[in-house]
C-alpha positions in Angstrom: -0.1 -0.2 -0.2 1.1 3.7 -0.9 0.0 6.5 0.7 -1.3 8.1 -2.5 -3.4 5.3 -2.8 -6.5 5.5 -4.8 -8.6 4.8 -1.6 -7.6 7.9 -0.1 -6.1 10.4 -2.7 -9.7 11.5 -3.9 -11.3 11.2 -0.6 -9.2 13.7 1.3 -9.5 16.5 -1.4 -13.0 16.2 -1.8 -14.5 16.0 1.8 -15.9 19.2 3.7 -13.8 20.1 6.9 -16.9 19.7 8.8 -17.4 16.3 7.5 -14.0 14.8 8.3 -13.8 16.3 11.9 -17.2 14.8 12.3 -15.8 11.4 11.0 -12.9 11.5 13.2 -14.7 12.7 15.8 -17.0 9.4 15.7 -14.4 7.2 14.9 -11.5 8.2 17.4 -13.4 9.9 19.6 -12.6 13.9 20.1 -10.2 13.3 23.0 -7.5 11.5 20.7 -8.7 13.5 17.6 -8.0 16.7 19.6 -4.5 15.7 20.7 -3.5 14.4 17.2 -4.4 17.7 15.7 -3.1 20.3 18.6 -6.4 21.7 19.8 -8.9 20.6 22.5 -11.7 18.4 22.5 -14.5 21.3 22.5 -12.5 22.8 19.3 -13.2 19.4 17.1 -16.9 19.2 18.4 -17.2 23.0 17.0 -15.6 22.1 13.5 -17.8 19.1 13.2 -21.1 21.0 13.8 -19.7 23.5 11.7 -19.8 26.5 13.8 -16.2 27.1 14.1 -13.6 27.0 10.9 -10.2 25.8 11.9 -7.4 27.6 11.2 -5.4 26.3 7.9 -2.8 24.6 9.8 -5.1 22.7 12.1 -7.4 21.9 8.8 -4.0 20.5 7.3 -3.9 18.3 10.3 -7.1 17.3 10.4 -7.2 16.0 6.7 -3.7 14.1 7.4 -5.3 12.6 10.6 -7.9 11.7 8.3 -6.2 10.2 5.4 -4.0 8.1 7.9 -7.3 6.7 10.2 -9.2 6.2 7.1 -6.3 4.0 5.4 -5.7 1.8 8.5 -10.0 1.7 9.4 -11.0 1.0 5.9 -9.0 -2.3 5.7 -8.8 -3.3 9.6 -11.4 -1.5 11.7 -11.6 1.7 13.6 -10.4 0.2 16.5 -7.3 -1.3 15.0 -6.7 2.7 13.3 -6.7 3.9 17.4 -4.5 1.2 18.4 -2.1 2.0 15.8 -2.2 5.8 16.3 -1.1 5.7 19.7 1.2 2.9 19.9 4.8 3.9 20.1 6.8 2.4 17.5 10.4 1.7 17.3 10.9 2.1 13.5 9.4 5.8 13.9 11.8 6.8 17.0 9.8 5.3 19.2 6.7 7.9 18.8 3.4 7.3 18.0 1.4 8.4 14.6 -0.7 10.7 16.7 2.4 12.3 18.2 4.0 12.9 14.4 0.8 14.3 13.2 0.4 16.5 16.1 4.0 17.7 15.1 2.6 18.6 12.0 4.2 15.7 10.1 2.5 14.5 7.2 1.6 10.7 6.8 4.3 8.8 5.1 4.7 5.2 3.6 6.9 3.9 6.2 4.4 4.8 8.5 2.0 2.3 7.2 4.7 -0.6 6.4 5.2 -0.4 10.2 1.4 -0.5 10.8 1.9 -3.6 13.6 -0.6 -6.4 12.5 -3.8 -6.7 14.9 
């Protein structure tokens, strides 16, 4: 699987940010979503409801989180995506993908090659 996989490439650009935030809120919960994008859980709820617009940097992080989560969840389920996001990985310098996303990194192919088999 590559990051620019057909399953994710067209999905992320075509989605409204409200949908992305709502999907993440339901799939991962507001706390993990908020952690991974560097905002509060209340911010996630407001973005999902369309009551507030995220800053451009936050929107990019939401979209990156959505892409990474959707890639794992569509294959192995949302619980696996959640576990993968929070599990420190030695091949990622003992950091969890959620931490990397919070720091503004874009999901890379290596993230998915080191995804544990659940």
